[in-house]
C-alpha positions as CSV (number, residue, x, y, z in Angstrom):
1,M,-20.6,-3.6,-16.2
2,T,-21.2,-5.0,-12.8
3,T,-18.8,-4.3,-9.9
4,A,-17.7,-7.9,-9.7
5,I,-16.8,-8.0,-13.4
6,A,-15.0,-4.6,-13.0
7,E,-13.0,-5.9,-10.0
8,R,-11.9,-9.1,-11.8
9,Q,-10.6,-7.0,-14.7
10,A,-8.8,-4.6,-12.4
11,W,-6.5,-7.1,-10.6
12,I,-3.0,-6.8,-12.0
13,E,0.0,-9.0,-11.3
14,I,2.9,-6.7,-10.1
15,G,5.6,-9.3,-9.6
16,D,6.9,-11.8,-7.1
17,I,6.8,-11.2,-3.3
18,D,10.6,-11.3,-3.4
19,D,10.5,-8.3,-5.7
20,I,9.4,-6.3,-2.6
21,P,12.2,-6.0,-0.1
22,R,11.3,-7.1,3.5
23,L,10.6,-4.0,5.5
24,G,10.4,-2.0,2.3
25,S,8.1,-1.2,-0.6
26,R,7.7,-1.1,-4.4
27,V,5.8,1.7,-6.3
28,V,3.2,0.8,-8.9
29,E,2.4,3.7,-11.2
30,T,-1.2,4.0,-12.3
31,P,-3.1,6.7,-14.2
32,E,-4.8,7.7,-10.9
33,G,-1.4,8.1,-9.0
34,D,1.3,6.0,-7.5
35,I,0.4,3.0,-5.2
36,A,3.0,1.9,-2.6
37,V,3.0,-1.9,-2.0
38,F,4.7,-2.8,1.3
39,R,6.1,-6.0,2.8
40,N,6.7,-6.3,6.5
41,R,9.0,-8.7,8.4
42,L,6.3,-11.4,8.5
43,D,5.9,-11.2,4.7
44,E,2.5,-9.6,5.0
45,V,1.8,-7.4,2.0
46,F,-0.2,-4.1,2.0
47,A,-1.0,-1.4,-0.6
48,L,-1.6,2.3,0.1
49,R,-1.8,5.4,-2.0
50,D,1.8,6.6,-2.0
51,A,0.9,9.9,-0.2
52,C,0.9,10.6,3.5
53,P,-2.4,12.2,4.6
54,H,-0.4,15.0,6.3
55,R,1.4,16.6,3.4
56,G,1.5,14.0,0.7
57,G,5.0,12.7,1.5
58,P,6.1,9.5,-0.3
59,L,5.2,6.7,2.1
60,S,7.1,4.3,-0.2
61,Q,10.3,6.0,1.1
62,G,9.3,5.6,4.7
63,I,10.5,3.1,7.3
64,V,8.3,-0.1,7.7
65,H,8.0,-1.4,11.2
66,G,5.5,-4.0,12.3
67,R,2.3,-3.1,10.5
68,E,3.1,0.6,10.1
69,V,5.1,2.9,8.0
70,T,6.7,6.1,9.1
71,C,6.5,9.0,6.6
72,P,10.0,10.2,5.7
73,L,8.9,13.9,5.8
74,H,7.4,14.5,9.2
75,N,7.5,11.1,11.0
76,W,3.8,10.5,10.9
77,C,3.0,6.8,11.5
78,I,0.5,5.2,9.1
79,G,-1.2,1.9,9.7
80,L,-0.5,-0.4,6.7
81,A,-3.7,-2.4,7.2
82,D,-6.1,0.6,7.3
83,G,-4.2,3.6,5.9
84,R,-5.0,5.6,9.1
85,A,-2.6,7.9,10.9
86,L,-1.8,6.8,14.4
87,P,-2.8,9.1,17.2
88,P,-2.3,11.8,18.0
89,D,-2.2,12.5,14.3
90,E,-5.4,12.3,12.2
91,G,-6.2,11.4,8.6
92,A,-6.0,8.5,6.2
93,T,-4.7,7.5,2.8
94,T,-6.4,5.3,0.3
95,R,-6.0,1.5,0.8
96,Y,-6.0,-1.1,-2.1
97,P,-6.6,-4.8,-1.8
98,V,-3.5,-6.9,-2.4
99,E,-3.1,-10.7,-2.5
100,V,-0.2,-13.1,-2.7
101,R,-1.0,-16.2,-4.8
102,D,1.8,-18.8,-5.1
103,G,4.4,-16.2,-4.5
104,A,3.0,-13.7,-7.1
105,V,1.6,-10.4,-5.8
106,F,-1.7,-9.1,-7.3
107,L,-3.1,-5.6,-6.7
108,L,-6.7,-4.6,-7.2
109,L,-6.9,-1.1,-8.7
110,V,-10.2,-0.5,-7.0
111,P,-9.7,1.3,-3.7
112,E,-11.1,-0.2,-0.5
113,E,-13.6,1.9,1.4
């Protein structure tokens, strides 16, 4: 199976954008682990593995501000667009493509590199 075919089959609809609270998140359970889907104040939507790169804290329970989320365990700030910890911290969590189509949110279960 080609990568393009695999990617088309891996997109899943996870609900409406309004199902994700502004400045909050929703967790999508997958066999490979939980994915946190975030919505910021500007209605931008992002998807990251629901684990802080520091100690695996649940990013879905963190505070969303701008294009970042603060981990609830040790206050690490993680960029929502790239999954990277903001300096002086280091590390990254896995990112997933996400799209909003006519108000519906679609998640690609193939991680971005």
